C-alpha angles and dihedrals in degrees: 000000000000122000120260129214128199124181124211122181092327094310116120127227123192133182142155146123122312089244114048116201117223105176104299093337124094127213115200125202101224121213098357123198111246119235117178122201120189112182118210096010091148119046124233094258093055093043090052092049092051092049093047096046103039104035091078091046095057094098101132108105119227114243095227104035128039090202094060124076136172140201119241116280102271138189120239089246092058092083135028087222090057091047091054092046093048091052090057096041101046097072088056090052089053088054091049092047091054089058092050102039103020094239137082098244130179109266135189134190107239100188141005134189141168125236125205115198115186125200110294094020124123140192114226122226113282145137133215123260128210097024139084104211125032129184147186129212113198111222099179134026117279126221110248090243092051103057118132113275123208124203134213111248110259122246133000104076108036125099115249090244123054130199108220127158140115095277100056123105110232115223136174087267099055102026120100102197140042131195115222117235119277106280130216129200109289095023118135130206126188128194140161109283093234092062112111115231141167143176119236119226109301108249094180141051126306111315117206125189137169117222131191144171127221137195133190122241089248148320129239122207106184094313098325105111131196118193126203130195135186 
């Protein structure tokens, strides 16, 4: 199937099959970055409970935007709502971990928090330290221009010279950003924690999400083991 491209407020979104057919030739995207989307992971009752309980607790101001606030960094066991959410999310993390490490390892969510983004607020580009898989559960609708944007890691694989002007055709191989699919309440996305991401200025109503970081119990490299605990 051919690639598709959709523009949104100047942010680029790219998708398509791993093998792109060009006549009889094939173009393969080598070493792709996994991104897992699981629509409807949390049901409406649980989503409503999270919004009601944690919206008032998001009192920590964001350093870069005065219209973005967060709850404290919490453990899954700090709330029955988090426990229920973690129970539904963890099997998806195991699936994601198998893509990254080639084995269905035991995983645990080490921290969770809720973000409240009011109209006009933005989340600056960042990634998540001290974890392997990070995720977002969308608890309210998002304006189409305020969907999470992911960025190509800087340096290392680009040519020194770039070809950028209004007439080029962006592709997965020359683009440097990707907009995640339109989310609905209860939808989950998972991605490697090193992946840079941001939220453009919120053009809609209050946008509430729940974020988390996860780690495996350990990794084994030919007998040399590294253990992790949360």
